[in-house]
N, C-alpha and C positions, 0 to 999 in steps of 0.2 A: 674580486680583489686581484686585479691585474696591475702590477707595477714592478717592472724589472729592476728599477733603481731603489725601491723602498728598502731593500735589505742589503744594499751595497756595504753599509757599515758592518754587516754581519760577517762578511767574508774575512776569514783569517786562515791560518794554516789548518787544513781540515783532514780528517782521517778517512781511510777507506778500508774495505774488507780485504783480507789476504789469507791465503791458505798456509802461510808460514807457521812454523811451530811456535806455540806460545805457552807460557808457564803462568799458572795462577797459584798464589799462596793464599789459602783460606784458613783462618784461625778462628775457631768458635763461630763459624758462619759468616765472618767478615772477610772481605776480599781486600788485600793490601796492594795498593797501587805503587808505582815507582816514585810517587811524590809524597806529599803530606796527607792526602785524603785517603779515607778508608771507605769502601763501598759496603753498605749494609744490605742493599737490595737493588736489582734482582741478582740471583745467582747465575753463573755462566750457563748459557743455552736454555734458560727458562723459556717455556712456551708462553707467549704473550698475545693479548688481543684486547677486547673491550673497547672503551672509549679513550683511555688515557695510558700513556707510558708513565709508570711510577718508578722513580729512582730515589734512593735514600743514601746520603753521603755523610759520614762522620768527618767533620772538618777539624776536630779538636785533637786528633791523635789519641782517641780514647781518653780524653780529659787531660792530656799532657800539656796542651797549649791553652793559655788564657784567652778569654773572649776578644780582647783588643787585637789579637794577632790574626783573627779570621772574620770579624764582623764588618761588613761594608755598609756604606750609606746606600739609600735607595737607588741612586744612580750608578752603583757599582764601584764607586771609589772606596778603596780601603785606606784608612788613616795610616800615615807613616810615623805617627808619634802617639804617645799615650801619657796620661796623667798618672804618675807613680803613686800619688797619694790623694785621691779624689776627695777624701773626707776633710782635708784641711782648707778647702775652699779657695785656694790661690790659683787654680787652673793652670799651674805650671806644667808645660808639656815637655817631654823628652823624646828624642827620635828613637824609633825601633832600630835595633842593630843586629839582632840575633836571628830568630826564625819566625817567619810570618808569611801570609799569602799576599799576592798581588791580585789574582783573579782565578776563577775556574770557568771555563767554557765547555759546552757539551754539544756534540753532533751525533746524528744517527746516519750511518753510512753502509753502503753495500756496493761492491763492484758488480756482483751478479745482476743486480737490478738497476744499476746506474744511478743510485741515489746518494746524496750527501746533504742531509737536512740540518738546518740550524735548530737546536733545542734551546740553547741559551748562549748568547754571545756577549754577555756582560753589558748590555744596554737595555733600556726600558723599551718595550714594544710600543708603537703608536697606539693611542687609545682605541681607535676604531679597528685595530687589528690585534687586540689584546689576547686573542685566542691563538695567535700564530706561534710565538715563542715565549719562553719563560723569562721573567725578570732576572737580574744578576743573581747567581746562585748564592754568593756570600751575603747578599742583602735579605735573603728569605728568613723568616722565623727568627727575628732578632732575639738574641739571648739563648737560642737553642744550639746545642753542639752538633745536631744532626739537621741537615738541610734536605727537605723533601721536594723533589722536582716532579710536578704533575703536568705533563705535556700532551696535548690532544693530538692524536695521530692525524696527519694531513689527509686530504680527501682522496689522493690517488692510491693510498695503501689499502690493501685488502688481505684476506686470509690466504695463507699458503705461499707467501713470498719468500719463505726460507730464512736464512741467517742474515742478521744485520749486526753491526757493531754499535754499541753505545761508546762513543769516543770521548773520553774525559781528558781535557787539556788543562794542565795546572801551571801557572806562573807563580813562583814563590822564591823567598830567600830562606836558605838553610845555613845556619851558622855563618851568617854574613856574606854568603855567596849566592848569586842568583841562578835559578834553574828554570827550565821549561820542559815538562814531560807530557807524553801522550800515552794514554792507557786505553786499549780497545777491549771492551767487554762484550762477548758475543751473546746474542739472544736469538730466539727463533720466533718469527711472526707466523704462528700456525693457527691461532684461535680466531674466531669470528671478531670482526671489528664492528662496534656499535654504529649502525647506519644513521642513527639520529644525532650523532655527535656534531658539535659545532666546529667543523673542520675547516682549516685554512687551505687556500689554494697551494698546491705543491710548488708551483713556480715561485712563490714568494719566499720559500724556505730553501730552495735548491742552491747548492754551491758546487763548484768544480771538484771532481775527485782528484786526490793527490796520492801519488804512489807511496808505497811503504818506504822506499828508499829516500824519497824526499821528506817524509815524516821523520825518518831517522836523522837526516841531515839538519832538520830544523829544531831538533830536540837537544837539550842539554841535561843529562841525567846525573844523579849523584853517584851512581855505581853500586849502591846498596839500598835496601829498604830502610828508611830512617827509624821506624818504630820496631823493627825486628832485630836487625844485626848492625845497627848504626852505632855511633860512638856517643850519642846523646845530643839532643837539640838544645842549643843555647837560647834561652828565652828571657827577655827583659822583664824584670819585675821589681817591686819595691819590697825590701826586707821588712818583715813585721817587727823586728827588734830595733836595735839602736844603730844598725849599719845603714846610714843614709848619707847622701842621696842614693838613688836606685843603683842596683848592681845587676850584672848579667847572670841570670840563673842558668842552671843546666838541668834539663829534664832528661833523665836517663832512660834509654830503651834497653831491652835485654841485650847482652853481649853476644850471645850465641843463639842461632836458630833452634838448636836442640833443646834449649831451655824452654822455648815456647811450645815445642812439640810435646814435651812431657807435661807442661802445665795446662795447656789449652787443647791439646789434641789437634795438631795442625794437619791439614789436608793439602798436599801439593799436587796440583793437577797439571799434567803435561798434555798439550793439544797440538 
């Protein structure tokens, strides 16, 4: 599988490993990113190996967002409108205006080893290379609030390569404003990799490394974690009562981080 141009569409702003100080807020075993997504697995610095990298991401804000705000079509396109009352059969659509995803892309990167691999780039992989990268994250497991990414380690990886970043890029609208965030979750590739795995050629997945400074410049962050100490996400929904047509609802997050610490036992890790 040698084709330097096959994954040209995969190249976006990509993440790379850095020794900079990072902070992780973990509540009830869930890792809160600077965007809308919440990582259920793996935990920071988990030793990994085997045949597949497994990532689980809650895209619903722990149930705060309705499905039409995060469910994409198979080609990765997320609808920008919704049917406020699907039971009436009129198929009348209204534009989303509050809080919803555009896409999630994922990369595996390491400055130490000079790698920056595509895990999911919001496109469908060519059929003959379907073991190379994962279909659009938001199109996986339709109807599920948690998206499970199962990516086969490429052929050049082996045991003992040390720390990598699972780099999660989110493009989304929060309270009618657009954002792009990058979250780097460190793992350690220390366990044996399954030699019989159907691995893709590393050259097909490799992308240029981008400095942390360029990552920062390419990002547009909210400035706070929306589900922990935000002011509440505005979500378009249809009122079940007599208040029609649809109105913009507000799904409230906790006002203060301390409230979450008391209720859920938060662990804040500084690295």
